[in-house]
BABA-787011 format. One line per field, with one value per residue: residue in three letters; x, y, z of N, C-alpha, C in turn. Coordinates in nm, 4 decimals. Layout:
BEGIN
type: [ALA, ...];
n_X: [X, ...];
n_Y: [Y, ...];
n_Z: [Z, ...];
ca_X: [X, ...];
ca_Y: [Y, ...];
ca_Z: [Z, ...];
c_X: [X, ...];
c_Y: [Y, ...];
c_Z: [Z, ...];
This chain:
BEGIN
type: [MET, ALA, THR, TRP, LYS, ASN, ALA, VAL, PRO, ASP, ARG, GLY, GLU, LEU, ARG, ARG, SER, LYS, ARG, GLU, ALA, LEU, LEU, ARG, GLU, ALA, ILE, ALA, ALA, PHE, ASN, GLN, LYS, GLY, PHE, HIS, ALA, THR, SER, LEU, ASP, ASP, ILE, ALA, GLN, SER, MET, GLY, VAL, THR, LYS, ALA, ALA, LEU, TYR, TYR, TYR, PHE, PRO, ASN, LYS, HIS, ALA, LEU, LEU, VAL, GLU, ALA, PHE, SER, GLU, ALA, LEU, ARG, VAL, ALA, PHE, GLU, SER, LEU, LYS, ALA, ALA, GLU, LYS, ASN, GLY, GLY, ASN, GLY, LEU, GLU, LYS, VAL, LYS, LEU, THR, VAL, ALA, GLY, TYR, LEU, GLU, VAL, ALA, LEU, GLY, GLU, LEU, SER, ARG, CYS, VAL, LEU, LEU, THR, GLU, GLU, HIS, ALA, LEU, LEU, PRO, ASP, ASP, GLN, GLU, LYS, ILE, PHE, LYS, LEU, ARG, ASP, SER, PHE, GLU, ALA, THR, LEU, ARG, GLY, PHE, VAL, ARG, GLU, GLY, ILE, ALA, ASP, GLY, SER, ILE, ILE, PRO, CYS, ASP, PRO, LYS, LEU, ALA, ILE, PHE, THR, ILE, PHE, GLY, ALA, VAL, ASN, SER, VAL, PRO, LYS, TRP, PHE, SER, ASN, SER, GLY, GLU, TRP, THR, ASN, LYS, GLN, LEU, ALA, GLN, ALA, MET, SER, GLU, LEU, LEU, CYS, ARG, ALA, ILE, ALA, ALA, ASN, PRO, VAL, PRO, ALA, LEU, ALA, ARG, ASP, VAL, ALA, ARG, ILE];
n_X: [0.0839, 0.0579, 0.2299, 0.2857, 0.5154, 0.4815, 0.4122, 0.1614, -0.0498, -0.1966, -0.5341, -0.5439, -0.3193, -0.3916, -0.6149, -0.4968, -0.3360, -0.5263, -0.6525, -0.4437, -0.4069, -0.6483, -0.6330, -0.4103, -0.5114, -0.7161, -0.5742, -0.4278, -0.6390, -0.7451, -0.5268, -0.5131, -0.7714, -0.8875, -1.0441, -1.3274, -1.4178, -1.3877, -1.5466, -1.6733, -1.7703, -1.6134, -1.3620, -1.4150, -1.4819, -1.2400, -1.0894, -1.2119, -1.4124, -1.7122, -1.8939, -1.9932, -1.8095, -1.5985, -1.6777, -1.6227, -1.3668, -1.3299, -1.5473, -1.6478, -1.5854, -1.4486, -1.3126, -1.1211, -0.9711, -0.8676, -0.7058, -0.5261, -0.3918, -0.2837, -0.1049, 0.0729, 0.1803, 0.2974, 0.5081, 0.6424, 0.7287, 0.8951, 1.0948, 1.1944, 1.3032, 1.5077, 1.6648, 1.7462, 1.9115, 2.1111, 2.1919, 2.4377, 2.4593, 2.2296, 2.1265, 2.1732, 2.0003, 1.7472, 1.7515, 1.7801, 1.5397, 1.3483, 1.4264, 1.4005, 1.1289, 1.0035, 1.1035, 0.9928, 0.7217, 0.6497, 0.7185, 0.6664, 0.3863, 0.2627, 0.1920, 0.1876, -0.0094, -0.2046, -0.1851, -0.3662, -0.6064, -0.6801, -0.8892, -1.1078, -1.1254, -1.3077, -1.4161, -1.3286, -1.1389, -0.9635, -0.8489, -0.6908, -0.5168, -0.3968, -0.2609, -0.0595, 0.0689, 0.1566, 0.3403, 0.5336, 0.6203, 0.7182, 0.9442, 1.0990, 1.1393, 1.2997, 1.5289, 1.6078, 1.6677, 1.8777, 2.0570, 2.1066, 2.2396, 2.4658, 2.5853, 2.5328, 2.3039, 2.1622, 2.0806, 1.7387, 1.3754, 1.2564, 0.9984, 0.8846, 1.0712, 1.0327, 0.7611, 0.7778, 0.9474, 0.8068, 0.5694, 0.6295, 0.7089, 0.4702, 0.3256, 0.4122, 0.2783, 0.0985, 0.2256, 0.4287, 0.5310, 0.5673, 0.6359, 0.7847, 1.0824, 1.2440, 1.3186, 1.1542, 1.3457, 1.5572, 1.4309, 1.3673, 1.6217, 1.7299, 1.5403, 1.5442, 1.7978, 1.7686, 1.5641, 1.6693, 1.8932, 1.8211, 1.8294, 2.0769, 2.3935, 2.6328, 2.5832, 2.5565, 2.7546, 2.6347, 2.3393, 2.1599, 2.1330, 2.1375, 1.9815, 2.1049, 2.3291, 2.2592];
n_Y: [-0.1203, 0.2194, 0.4820, 0.7461, 0.8429, 0.9711, 1.2291, 1.3378, 1.4679, 1.2874, 1.2310, 1.3067, 1.4758, 1.6781, 1.7810, 1.8806, 2.0802, 2.2586, 2.3287, 2.4572, 2.6763, 2.8092, 2.8716, 3.0414, 3.2564, 3.3403, 3.4201, 3.6338, 3.8086, 3.8468, 3.9718, 4.2056, 4.3300, 4.2652, 4.0342, 4.0450, 4.2130, 4.0688, 3.8459, 3.5133, 3.5117, 3.7098, 3.5851, 3.3569, 3.4761, 3.5998, 3.3762, 3.2649, 3.0741, 2.9046, 2.9903, 2.7659, 2.5741, 2.6304, 2.5363, 2.2703, 2.2417, 2.4011, 2.4451, 2.6924, 3.0503, 3.0961, 2.8593, 2.8792, 3.0929, 2.9814, 2.7811, 2.9418, 3.0747, 2.8482, 2.7623, 2.9793, 2.9551, 2.7058, 2.7581, 2.9366, 2.7736, 2.5986, 2.7749, 2.8387, 2.5900, 2.5598, 2.7773, 2.7087, 2.4989, 2.6104, 2.8570, 3.0365, 3.1972, 3.3594, 3.5958, 3.5474, 3.3342, 3.4495, 3.6305, 3.4594, 3.3214, 3.5243, 3.6059, 3.3640, 3.3059, 3.5298, 3.5132, 3.2722, 3.3070, 3.5333, 3.4640, 3.1900, 3.1231, 3.3564, 3.3504, 3.4925, 3.5940, 3.8616, 3.9332, 4.0922, 4.0022, 3.8060, 3.8335, 3.7612, 3.4903, 3.2010, 3.1134, 2.8456, 2.7902, 3.0024, 2.9359, 2.7107, 2.8135, 3.0283, 2.8911, 2.7596, 2.9835, 3.1113, 2.9237, 2.9373, 3.2057, 3.1886, 3.0271, 3.1976, 3.4055, 3.2686, 3.2477, 3.5148, 3.5471, 3.3677, 3.5024, 3.7314, 3.6140, 3.5070, 3.7331, 3.8451, 3.9895, 4.2881, 4.3645, 4.3291, 4.3285, 4.0208, 3.9494, 4.1940, 4.2607, 4.0604, 4.0978, 4.3528, 4.3136, 4.1163, 4.2452, 4.4307, 4.2563, 4.1218, 4.3167, 4.3443, 4.2279, 4.4288, 4.6151, 4.5030, 4.3918, 4.1405, 4.2181, 4.4397, 4.6419, 4.4972, 4.1553, 3.8753, 3.7357, 3.9196, 4.1243, 3.9862, 3.9310, 4.1900, 4.3135, 4.1540, 4.2098, 4.4828, 4.4905, 4.3260, 4.4641, 4.6471, 4.5180, 4.4153, 4.3552, 4.4272, 4.6035, 4.5969, 4.8189, 4.9385, 4.9291, 4.7440, 4.9187, 4.9106, 4.6972, 4.5261, 4.4379, 4.2495];
n_Z: [0.0000, -0.0894, 0.0738, 0.0400, 0.1430, 0.3860, 0.3181, 0.2972, 0.5372, 0.8121, 0.9342, 1.2023, 1.2308, 1.0559, 1.1838, 1.4186, 1.3079, 1.2060, 1.4410, 1.5751, 1.4041, 1.4378, 1.7114, 1.7089, 1.5610, 1.7298, 1.9590, 1.8549, 1.8039, 2.0633, 2.1837, 2.0357, 2.0404, 2.2812, 2.5098, 2.5652, 2.3660, 2.1421, 1.9282, 1.8560, 1.6015, 1.4836, 1.4838, 1.3295, 1.0843, 1.0155, 0.9737, 0.7606, 0.7808, 0.8984, 1.1999, 1.3214, 1.2496, 1.4154, 1.6606, 1.6511, 1.7321, 1.9607, 2.2341, 2.3180, 2.3576, 2.5961, 2.6357, 2.4395, 2.5422, 2.7783, 2.6695, 2.5352, 2.7468, 2.8666, 2.6695, 2.6653, 2.9213, 2.9032, 2.7272, 2.8919, 3.1088, 2.9711, 2.9015, 3.1530, 3.2264, 3.0367, 3.1085, 3.3680, 3.3044, 3.1398, 3.2443, 3.4263, 3.6649, 3.8982, 3.7770, 3.5039, 3.4655, 3.5043, 3.2910, 3.0675, 3.0862, 3.0385, 2.7773, 2.6338, 2.6645, 2.5401, 2.2768, 2.1709, 2.2280, 2.0824, 1.8281, 1.7353, 1.7598, 1.8219, 2.0935, 2.3263, 2.5733, 2.6851, 3.0209, 3.1402, 3.0683, 3.2386, 3.4146, 3.2701, 3.2716, 3.3722, 3.7089, 3.7953, 3.6018, 3.6407, 3.8868, 3.8227, 3.6250, 3.7614, 3.9609, 3.8179, 3.7071, 3.9421, 4.0325, 3.8331, 3.8670, 4.1261, 4.0947, 3.9392, 4.1238, 4.2936, 4.1352, 4.1439, 4.4161, 4.4252, 4.2617, 4.4153, 4.6260, 4.4948, 4.4049, 4.1556, 4.1259, 4.2508, 4.5981, 4.6523, 4.6443, 4.5652, 4.4689, 4.3844, 4.1897, 3.9905, 3.9293, 3.8174, 3.5935, 3.4399, 3.4093, 3.2168, 3.0104, 2.9465, 2.8243, 2.5716, 2.3362, 2.2712, 2.1168, 1.9582, 1.6336, 1.3920, 1.1436, 1.1693, 1.2341, 1.4068, 1.4656, 1.6266, 1.7741, 1.7968, 1.9385, 2.1738, 2.2850, 2.3156, 2.4824, 2.7104, 2.8050, 2.8602, 3.0597, 3.2644, 3.3317, 3.5208, 3.7645, 3.7806, 3.9294, 3.8168, 3.5727, 3.2124, 3.0080, 2.7879, 2.5822, 2.3276, 2.0243, 1.7584, 1.5485, 1.3748, 1.4971, 1.6764];
ca_X: [0.0000, 0.1369, 0.2256, 0.3165, 0.6333, 0.4353, 0.4000, 0.0236, -0.0805, -0.3128, -0.6488, -0.5105, -0.2274, -0.4667, -0.6985, -0.4091, -0.2939, -0.6394, -0.6745, -0.3360, -0.4341, -0.7594, -0.5834, -0.3234, -0.5965, -0.7873, -0.4784, -0.4003, -0.7564, -0.7519, -0.4204, -0.5387, -0.8984, -0.9339, -1.1310, -1.4699, -1.4490, -1.3693, -1.6514, -1.6418, -1.7991, -1.4952, -1.2562, -1.4565, -1.4727, -1.0987, -1.0371, -1.2818, -1.4932, -1.8348, -1.8793, -2.0213, -1.6855, -1.5126, -1.7231, -1.5647, -1.2371, -1.3467, -1.6911, -1.6868, -1.4742, -1.3715, -1.2212, -1.0098, -0.8881, -0.7960, -0.6010, -0.4251, -0.3121, -0.2094, 0.0062, 0.1701, 0.2465, 0.3834, 0.6285, 0.7109, 0.7976, 1.0045, 1.2006, 1.2533, 1.3832, 1.6291, 1.7468, 1.8068, 2.0159, 2.2178, 2.2318, 2.5435, 2.4221, 2.0892, 2.0908, 2.1687, 1.8801, 1.6332, 1.7654, 1.7510, 1.3965, 1.2792, 1.4578, 1.3433, 0.9827, 0.9655, 1.1358, 0.8950, 0.5862, 0.6247, 0.7509, 0.6103, 0.2411, 0.2129, 0.1185, 0.1961, -0.1426, -0.2054, -0.2347, -0.4794, -0.7282, -0.7021, -1.0188, -1.2112, -1.1314, -1.4102, -1.3548, -1.2551, -1.0226, -0.8721, -0.7767, -0.5889, -0.4176, -0.3237, -0.1709, 0.0564, 0.1386, 0.2248, 0.4547, 0.6322, 0.6754, 0.7940, 1.0747, 1.1729, 1.1833, 1.4125, 1.6450, 1.6503, 1.7351, 2.0053, 2.1438, 2.1481, 2.3379, 2.5928, 2.6407, 2.5022, 2.1867, 2.1662, 1.9773, 1.6085, 1.2626, 1.2401, 0.8620, 0.8703, 1.1569, 0.9686, 0.6387, 0.8164, 1.0005, 0.7055, 0.4679, 0.6743, 0.7084, 0.3350, 0.2654, 0.4739, 0.1862, 0.0243, 0.2968, 0.5244, 0.4845, 0.6688, 0.6719, 0.8583, 1.2278, 1.3076, 1.2628, 1.1209, 1.4694, 1.6292, 1.3568, 1.3803, 1.7556, 1.7475, 1.4529, 1.5916, 1.9120, 1.7178, 1.4897, 1.7541, 1.9935, 1.7709, 1.8615, 2.2124, 2.4955, 2.7315, 2.5090, 2.6342, 2.7724, 2.5523, 2.2352, 2.1471, 2.0674, 2.1364, 1.9340, 2.1971, 2.4347, 2.2040];
ca_Y: [0.0000, 0.3417, 0.5641, 0.8845, 0.8809, 1.0600, 1.3659, 1.3815, 1.4544, 1.2049, 1.3077, 1.3658, 1.5870, 1.7859, 1.8417, 1.9593, 2.1993, 2.3507, 2.3781, 2.5528, 2.7967, 2.8763, 2.9270, 3.1534, 3.3682, 3.3879, 3.4904, 3.7625, 3.8939, 3.8825, 4.0670, 4.3311, 4.3956, 4.2250, 3.9153, 4.0767, 4.2815, 3.9725, 3.7447, 3.3971, 3.5517, 3.7812, 3.4872, 3.2742, 3.5572, 3.6196, 3.2472, 3.2247, 2.9550, 2.9341, 2.9789, 2.6262, 2.4979, 2.6547, 2.4547, 2.1362, 2.2452, 2.4620, 2.4581, 2.8311, 3.1457, 3.0794, 2.7461, 2.9343, 3.1732, 2.8896, 2.7168, 3.0443, 3.0886, 2.7234, 2.7640, 3.0781, 2.9001, 2.5970, 2.8236, 2.9945, 2.6682, 2.5497, 2.8751, 2.8177, 2.4670, 2.5882, 2.8706, 2.6325, 2.4128, 2.6845, 2.9772, 3.0170, 3.2578, 3.3958, 3.6959, 3.4821, 3.2510, 3.5388, 3.6855, 3.3537, 3.2927, 3.6332, 3.5999, 3.2426, 3.3197, 3.6284, 3.4670, 3.1732, 3.3610, 3.6313, 3.4119, 3.0627, 3.1298, 3.4783, 3.2932, 3.5753, 3.6437, 3.9700, 3.8881, 4.1758, 3.9293, 3.6977, 3.8534, 3.7025, 3.3464, 3.1551, 3.0841, 2.7187, 2.8036, 3.0946, 2.8631, 2.6263, 2.8972, 3.1043, 2.7999, 2.7420, 3.1120, 3.1352, 2.8335, 2.9966, 3.3258, 3.1471, 2.9815, 3.3172, 3.4743, 3.1894, 3.2895, 3.6452, 3.5224, 3.3042, 3.6071, 3.8154, 3.5358, 3.4892, 3.8640, 3.8924, 4.0765, 4.3769, 4.3350, 4.3834, 4.2412, 3.9326, 3.9539, 4.3201, 4.2536, 3.9769, 4.1656, 4.4643, 4.2612, 4.0510, 4.3433, 4.4842, 4.1479, 4.0870, 4.4260, 4.3456, 4.2064, 4.5501, 4.7005, 4.4333, 4.3381, 4.0593, 4.2842, 4.5597, 4.6447, 4.3969, 4.0210, 3.8303, 3.6984, 4.0424, 4.1928, 3.9064, 3.9502, 4.3291, 4.3474, 4.0838, 4.2885, 4.6090, 4.4683, 4.2688, 4.5631, 4.7186, 4.4458, 4.3603, 4.4138, 4.4856, 4.6202, 4.6196, 4.9628, 4.9903, 4.8385, 4.7362, 5.0293, 4.8727, 4.5575, 4.4450, 4.3867, 4.1503];
ca_Z: [0.0000, -0.0982, 0.1951, 0.0034, 0.2215, 0.4943, 0.2686, 0.3189, 0.6803, 0.8432, 0.9835, 1.3323, 1.2090, 0.9926, 1.2868, 1.5053, 1.2345, 1.2006, 1.5773, 1.6012, 1.3263, 1.5051, 1.8369, 1.6743, 1.5204, 1.8488, 2.0446, 1.7901, 1.8236, 2.2058, 2.2113, 1.9669, 2.0753, 2.4134, 2.5089, 2.5599, 2.2404, 2.0331, 1.9211, 1.7736, 1.4638, 1.4356, 1.4595, 1.2162, 0.9625, 0.9808, 0.9293, 0.6403, 0.8089, 0.9714, 1.3449, 1.3567, 1.2317, 1.5319, 1.7732, 1.6397, 1.7992, 2.0925, 2.2605, 2.3394, 2.3581, 2.7193, 2.6148, 2.3629, 2.6312, 2.8667, 2.5907, 2.5068, 2.8685, 2.8859, 2.5757, 2.7130, 3.0393, 2.8581, 2.6772, 3.0074, 3.1836, 2.8880, 2.9134, 3.2857, 3.2242, 2.9592, 3.1866, 3.4773, 3.2472, 3.0724, 3.3147, 3.5250, 3.7926, 3.9090, 3.6767, 3.3737, 3.4592, 3.4816, 3.1559, 2.9713, 3.0924, 2.9697, 2.6345, 2.5772, 2.6603, 2.4386, 2.1415, 2.1259, 2.2393, 1.9768, 1.6967, 1.6915, 1.7404, 1.8883, 2.2053, 2.4459, 2.6051, 2.7818, 3.1494, 3.1815, 3.0330, 3.3346, 3.4795, 3.1854, 3.2966, 3.4659, 3.8394, 3.8010, 3.5141, 3.7079, 3.9918, 3.7598, 3.5573, 3.8625, 4.0310, 3.7308, 3.6984, 4.0689, 4.0377, 3.7425, 3.9298, 4.2444, 4.0481, 3.8992, 4.2459, 4.3412, 4.0573, 4.1948, 4.5448, 4.3927, 4.2107, 4.5277, 4.7021, 4.4222, 4.3751, 4.0204, 4.1363, 4.3670, 4.6972, 4.6154, 4.6765, 4.4488, 4.4159, 4.3124, 4.0704, 3.8886, 3.8862, 3.7312, 3.4676, 3.3574, 3.3737, 3.0876, 2.9122, 2.9037, 2.7469, 2.4385, 2.2240, 2.2366, 2.0212, 1.8720, 1.5057, 1.3244, 1.0189, 1.2044, 1.2142, 1.4925, 1.4667, 1.7613, 1.8428, 1.8290, 2.0450, 2.2960, 2.3409, 2.3564, 2.5937, 2.8294, 2.8540, 2.9137, 3.1832, 3.3691, 3.3702, 3.6383, 3.8874, 3.7686, 4.0165, 3.7259, 3.4473, 3.0901, 2.9885, 2.6779, 2.5352, 2.1814, 1.9544, 1.6163, 1.5433, 1.2941, 1.5842, 1.7685];
c_X: [0.0878, 0.1201, 0.2497, 0.4371, 0.6004, 0.4220, 0.2598, -0.0113, -0.2023, -0.4210, -0.6188, -0.4198, -0.2995, -0.5545, -0.6156, -0.3656, -0.4053, -0.6664, -0.5695, -0.3615, -0.5464, -0.7132, -0.4952, -0.4059, -0.6700, -0.6953, -0.4464, -0.5163, -0.7689, -0.6481, -0.4504, -0.6612, -0.9452, -1.0336, -1.2771, -1.5104, -1.4333, -1.4795, -1.6046, -1.6704, -1.6791, -1.3853, -1.2888, -1.4422, -1.3283, -1.0350, -1.1008, -1.3612, -1.6208, -1.8105, -1.9037, -1.8957, -1.5923, -1.5493, -1.6697, -1.4344, -1.2452, -1.4952, -1.7385, -1.5616, -1.3882, -1.2724, -1.0996, -0.9147, -0.8059, -0.6804, -0.4886, -0.3337, -0.2263, -0.0875, 0.1149, 0.2488, 0.3375, 0.5154, 0.7104, 0.7901, 0.9107, 1.1237, 1.2716, 1.3484, 1.5144, 1.7222, 1.8166, 1.9238, 2.1362, 2.2668, 2.3376, 2.5086, 2.2751, 2.0444, 2.0790, 2.0428, 1.7547, 1.6347, 1.7307, 1.6029, 1.3180, 1.3009, 1.3932, 1.1935, 0.9403, 0.9905, 1.0312, 0.7548, 0.5529, 0.6460, 0.6718, 0.4615, 0.1807, 0.1328, 0.1143, 0.0614, -0.1331, -0.2631, -0.3437, -0.6112, -0.7587, -0.8365, -1.1324, -1.2219, -1.2441, -1.3432, -1.2737, -1.1289, -0.9180, -0.7861, -0.6625, -0.4767, -0.3327, -0.2244, -0.0439, 0.1377, 0.2177, 0.3481, 0.5684, 0.6997, 0.7585, 0.9342, 1.1617, 1.2222, 1.3004, 1.5400, 1.6992, 1.7235, 1.8710, 2.1053, 2.1928, 2.2578, 2.4708, 2.6539, 2.6107, 2.3837, 2.1980, 2.0604, 1.8456, 1.5000, 1.2367, 1.1009, 0.8409, 0.9516, 1.0889, 0.8386, 0.6714, 0.8616, 0.8905, 0.5834, 0.5009, 0.6668, 0.5682, 0.2608, 0.3138, 0.3738, 0.1045, 0.0926, 0.3913, 0.4586, 0.5975, 0.7120, 0.7512, 1.0077, 1.2977, 1.2392, 1.2293, 1.2468, 1.5483, 1.5618, 1.3737, 1.5155, 1.7737, 1.6635, 1.4952, 1.7108, 1.8632, 1.6509, 1.5792, 1.8659, 1.9521, 1.8078, 2.0034, 2.3102, 2.6038, 2.6673, 2.5995, 2.6415, 2.6848, 2.4523, 2.2255, 2.0724, 2.0524, 2.0985, 2.0274, 2.3067, 2.3860, 2.1992];
c_Y: [0.1258, 0.4255, 0.7117, 0.9369, 0.9864, 1.2067, 1.4225, 1.3620, 1.3663, 1.2913, 1.3763, 1.4861, 1.7068, 1.8574, 1.9297, 2.0888, 2.3033, 2.4118, 2.4828, 2.6845, 2.8774, 2.9420, 3.0489, 3.2769, 3.4272, 3.4681, 3.6281, 3.8589, 3.9383, 3.9883, 4.2049, 4.4043, 4.3667, 4.1114, 3.9515, 4.1434, 4.1908, 3.8685, 3.6253, 3.4264, 3.6236, 3.6825, 3.4014, 3.3499, 3.5755, 3.4906, 3.2005, 3.0968, 2.9980, 2.9213, 2.8352, 2.5403, 2.5148, 2.5640, 2.3120, 2.1274, 2.3024, 2.4861, 2.6021, 2.9194, 3.1316, 2.9634, 2.7894, 3.0131, 3.0855, 2.8239, 2.8156, 3.0652, 2.9646, 2.7172, 2.8611, 3.0241, 2.7827, 2.6534, 2.8791, 2.8884, 2.6058, 2.6453, 2.8634, 2.6986, 2.4896, 2.6805, 2.7995, 2.5492, 2.4938, 2.8092, 2.9502, 3.0725, 3.3002, 3.4941, 3.6338, 3.3984, 3.3355, 3.5883, 3.5814, 3.3171, 3.3970, 3.6237, 3.4786, 3.2516, 3.4138, 3.5774, 3.3697, 3.2320, 3.4569, 3.5739, 3.2924, 3.0699, 3.2578, 3.4394, 3.3825, 3.6415, 3.7551, 3.9226, 3.9782, 4.1085, 3.8176, 3.7107, 3.7892, 3.5514, 3.3137, 3.1099, 2.9553, 2.7237, 2.8962, 3.0205, 2.7803, 2.7095, 2.9732, 3.0169, 2.7781, 2.8700, 3.1400, 3.0472, 2.8868, 3.1161, 3.2913, 3.1002, 3.0999, 3.3953, 3.4001, 3.2233, 3.4222, 3.6284, 3.4579, 3.4087, 3.7013, 3.7442, 3.5226, 3.6217, 3.9183, 3.9891, 4.1610, 4.3354, 4.4045, 4.2873, 4.1519, 3.9396, 4.0799, 4.3178, 4.1755, 4.0390, 4.2784, 4.4152, 4.2018, 4.1384, 4.4046, 4.3775, 4.1225, 4.2001, 4.4260, 4.3218, 4.3290, 4.6290, 4.6278, 4.3815, 4.2606, 4.1205, 4.4125, 4.5448, 4.5338, 4.2617, 3.9830, 3.7940, 3.8209, 4.1155, 4.1191, 3.9295, 4.0920, 4.3621, 4.2766, 4.1567, 4.4152, 4.5896, 4.4175, 4.3635, 4.6356, 4.6495, 4.3892, 4.4311, 4.4821, 4.5018, 4.6445, 4.7698, 5.0226, 4.8841, 4.8442, 4.8571, 4.9996, 4.7258, 4.4689, 4.3830, 4.2778, 4.0134];
c_Z: [0.0000, 0.0275, 0.1669, 0.0813, 0.3275, 0.4496, 0.2921, 0.4652, 0.7032, 0.9055, 1.1161, 1.3185, 1.1476, 1.0946, 1.3796, 1.4374, 1.2295, 1.3387, 1.6142, 1.5288, 1.3903, 1.6336, 1.8104, 1.6380, 1.6396, 1.9394, 1.9865, 1.8130, 1.9684, 2.2398, 2.1521, 2.0207, 2.2175, 2.4033, 2.4881, 2.4289, 2.1188, 2.0380, 1.8389, 1.6270, 1.4025, 1.3963, 1.3378, 1.0847, 0.9189, 0.9309, 0.7991, 0.6577, 0.8796, 1.1211, 1.3904, 1.3452, 1.3508, 1.6481, 1.7689, 1.7183, 1.9412, 2.1181, 2.2774, 2.3456, 2.4831, 2.7067, 2.5339, 2.4519, 2.7244, 2.7918, 2.5594, 2.6274, 2.8910, 2.7938, 2.6209, 2.8321, 3.0026, 2.8076, 2.7932, 3.0838, 3.1023, 2.8949, 3.0479, 3.2849, 3.1502, 3.0370, 3.3014, 3.4266, 3.1995, 3.1447, 3.4197, 3.6611, 3.7904, 3.8026, 3.5388, 3.3580, 3.4369, 3.3372, 3.0498, 2.9699, 3.0152, 2.8186, 2.5682, 2.5623, 2.5481, 2.2969, 2.0882, 2.1242, 2.1257, 1.8376, 1.6525, 1.6619, 1.7961, 2.0122, 2.3283, 2.4743, 2.7082, 2.9142, 3.2048, 3.1476, 3.1338, 3.4057, 3.3993, 3.2024, 3.3934, 3.5954, 3.8451, 3.7155, 3.5757, 3.8092, 3.9328, 3.6982, 3.6586, 3.9381, 3.9493, 3.7221, 3.8251, 4.0837, 3.9509, 3.8091, 4.0535, 4.2051, 4.0056, 4.0208, 4.3084, 4.2660, 4.1095, 4.3280, 4.5233, 4.3436, 4.3195, 4.6072, 4.6284, 4.3758, 4.2365, 4.0176, 4.2617, 4.4682, 4.6600, 4.6605, 4.5543, 4.3857, 4.3333, 4.1834, 3.9584, 3.8395, 3.7890, 3.5944, 3.3807, 3.3330, 3.2389, 2.9786, 2.8580, 2.8343, 2.6024, 2.3246, 2.1849, 2.1257, 1.9264, 1.7446, 1.4399, 1.1921, 1.0436, 1.1838, 1.2909, 1.4730, 1.6107, 1.8409, 1.8844, 1.9452, 2.1772, 2.3628, 2.3945, 2.4792, 2.7218, 2.8908, 2.9233, 3.0495, 3.2962, 3.4123, 3.4987, 3.7693, 3.8867, 3.8616, 3.9338, 3.5884, 3.3286, 3.0642, 2.8796, 2.6354, 2.3838, 2.1258, 1.8066, 1.6076, 1.4641, 1.3786, 1.6777, 1.7027];
């Protein structure tokens, strides 16, 4: 029996691809207009499908939002894991986490969800998402404490430091465009340097001004 050398996706792969495309479009709409101002009709129209077709993948708009947050958190934890493996000191681990998260979140699927939309989550969903988010932030605060101990980070309040850094990180989808002057990778590296400079014991003398050098 001919297999087409796996060139033709099977039904499961095709379904996953369509679901990913729908999620990407929904996240872009939530980031641009906000959850409450975005309707399933808006998403369906932008995808060129009927609203009924959307229900095959997600039962409602809240399910889309939960999946969007889950994807963002998955990327966040993957960034943490890579930072723990490759970072030498506390500051490097914070910087690598920020850079890794931004690069994937802004490039792969525009998965970076505005955390100002967390109020739109239903109570049961909030509890699950907040638990994961708190675990992520707790690990980051641990990196800050590690940096204070190893001398790479100035004495500061770890909770305030992380809230400040990721408050800026989570505002990026409001203004970043993949068609702009900076690529997602360039922006991730430059912004991680800029944000972590505020807590660095020995801050770099200059920040990126020319994207060609990044």
